[in-house]
N, C-alpha and C positions, 0 to 999 in steps of 0.2 A: 108882407115883400116879396116881388113880383120874381121869379129866377127865372129871369130871360135865358140863360144856359139851357135849360130843361128843353128836350124835344118829345121826351118821353117817360110815360107815369104808367105802370105794372104792377097789378096785383097779384101777391102771391098767395098761391093756393096749393101749393101742394112744395115739399122741400127743394123742388129741383130748378122749384122756381126763384132757390136762393140764390143760383149761381148768378154773381154780380158782371155785368159787361163792364169794358171800362168806360170810367163816368158817372156810372151809375153809384149812388145815396142806399141805403138801404133806411126807410123813416118806420116809423114808432105814429107819435102824435102829431109831429112838423113842425108841433110848437119854436124846437130856437131851428131846426131848418127855412121852417121859411122867415124869420124875425135878420136875417142877415142874409147881405148876399155870399152865394157860396161857389166859389168860384172854379168852373173847374168839371162842376157839375152837371151832368146830361141829359142826365136820367135817374128815376125817385120810383123803387121797388115798395110799395106800400105795406109795412110783416100782417096788418088789422085782419088781410081776408084770411088767414091760418086759422083761427077761431080758439089759438091758443086757449085754454080757461082762465083765467083770471092769476084763481089760486087754486092750486091741488096738492093732500095731504101725501106727505110719503110713507114708507115703511117705520116707526120705532117714533111715529110723532111731529117728524117732519114736515117739515112745508114747504112746496114748490111757488116760487109767486113767478108771474108769466112778467118780459119785459116790456109787450104788452098791454099789460096793467093798467090803468088810468092812473091816475094820484087818488083820485075821485074814489074808487075802484077801490084803494087797497086799504083810506081813512074810513070807510064806513062797514070795513072786512070785520071789525072790531072781533080780528087775529089776535093783535095785539096789544099792548097796552098802548106799544110805541108810536106802533101807525100811522097815526093819527097824529098826533108827537111827531113826529119825522116828516109827515104832508103839510102841518103849516110852520113849521120851520122854511122853509122852501117862501118867496115873494114872489105867488100869484094869485091870482083871484081864481074866482070859484070856474071862469073859463078856462084858464090853462088848466088848472084841476082834470078838468072834463076830460078833456085830450091831451095833454104831456102824458107822457108812459113813464116808468119806473126802469126800464132798458136804455128807454133817450137821454135821462136824468143821469144812470152814472156811466153811459158810456160818452156823455164829454168832456166830465171825471175836472169836472171842478172844484176848485176849494171848499163854495157853499154849498155845493150839492148833495140838498138831505140827503137823499135817496140815498146816494156814497155814505155817509155817515151813519146809518138806519141799520148797511149792511156790513160797514165794517166794524160795529157793535155788537153787534148778533151774529159773527163769524161764520157773513154769507157766502159762496159759493159761488163764481159766477160760470154760468155753463153754454159751453161753446162752442159752436156751431162750427165744423166748411160744410158743403155741399156740392156733388161732383152733375155732372147735366145728364146722367141714370136717377138720379131723387138718392147717391147713398149720401150717408154720413159720418165726419169723423168731428167727434166730439173730443171737448180739453176742456178740462177743469183745474181754475183759480182760485184762492182768495181774494176774494173783496179786495184785505189789505194792499194786496202786487197784484192786484187787475189797474186799479190808479195806481202810474209813476209816477204824476209830477201834476201840475197846475190846470188841468186839460189834457194831461194827457196817461195814455193806457197799456195797457199791454196788446189792445185787441191789433189783429193778424188782420193784415190783405186776405179776402175775405169770409171771410165770418163772420159769423152773426149771433149778436150777445141774445140764447133762448132765453131762459130763465136766471132767478138767483133761486138757489138752495137753502135753505138753515138748518142752523138741526135741532132736532129736539131740545137739545141738555143748556144749549143758546138758549133755545125760548122758552122753557120752562126756569130761567135763571133768575132770581130778583135782576129790576135793572130802572135806569133812568136815565136821562135826558135834558139838561141843559142847553140852551140857546143864549149869545147876548147878538147887539145889532148895538150901534151908535142913536139909532130912530126906533118907534111902534112897528113900523112896519118897512125897514130896513134890511139886505141885504146881511146875512150873519156874517159875526163878523170871528164870532168862535159860538166851539156845536161841541159841549161832552159828552160822547155816550159807556156810563159802566153798569157793569154788573157783577154781581155774586155768583155763582158756580155751585151748586148742592154740593160739591166736593173743600167747597169755603176760599173757593182759588177770587182771586179779583182785577176783573180787563178793563181799564178804565181806556177808551180812543180819543182822540183829541183831532181836531174835522176845523171845517173854515179857518183855520187860524195859521195854518201848516200848506203847506204846497201839495203834503198828501195828508193822508189817516192817519198816526201812528197813536199802538199801539203802548198803554203801560200791561204792565203783566205783573202776578202778584200771586204766589203762593197760598200767604192766608195776607187776611185783610193786615195793610199799611199803618204805618201814622203818619200822622200833619206830613212831617220832619220826611219821610221815607217817602212820599209822592212828593212832596215837591223834590226830593235831590231827582225824583226819577223825572218832573216836567221840568227840572231845567236844564238833564239834559238833552233835550228838546233843541235840533238846532238849526230848522227852516221854517221857522216862526217869520211873518212876508210883511209888509205895510202895502196900502190900498187908499182908495180915494174912501175904504169901508172899513179902515181903524190902522193906525200907527202899529208898527209888531211892539213895541212893547208895554203897550194898552194890550194886544193881546196874546202873546204873554201872561202878564197880571190879570186877563179877567180870564186866559185857561185852568189856571191855579186856582183861582178863586169859582170858579162851575168846577172842576176838580174834587175836589177836596167841601161842597157841594151834596155831590154827585157821589164818593162817597159812602158823607154818612147815612145819605138816605137808603142805598141798598146794604150795607150791613145795618141798617138798623140800630 
């Protein structure tokens, strides 16, 4: 897609370059930016020039994934079993995997965003930067569960750039599972369920793709199927489109949640 209104392209090299002028948009891989017209976008700032490491170890066993990390790099990292599973839940060719970024997928906030499902399910925290012309930074941190506020809606503020997603050690150590369902073998995800059981026995089931935003069902101990079904029934924002009707998504969401619960609790 030709972005006919774009007049400038800047490659960001320093934090000062993150200050966006009116009409400028930050870009990671650009797979979405160049997929459709972008009215009002007159400049593009390429974040890939900042050279952020794809993955960085955090204290006490946590992990930081850069917003500029590509899906291909994340899937190949082998740092967690769900990384590959999440990337495979995204309807995309290997060409897209080699260009699309974790940050781009999360910032789109689409219900079927596979990296949104991953980050929400593993307690990922969005690290948000606002830069000034002198190179100074203001950092804000927000759980991805709260960062995505609706279908293609996020809490990203004007002038903010997503720097990374931080994953806590406890969530990475937890026993986890991911299930994805689509109407066709190569179709867009209609339901994605991520579940995990933490070391203290607590269980978290996160439903996405079938709802307007990721929905977390939390239990202090493994629930019965009846308790899980009651929690799933309490979700009130199932939606329907060409990739699945709302009632089908609700029914399949419960089925996958039960499967995930069984896997993570052994």
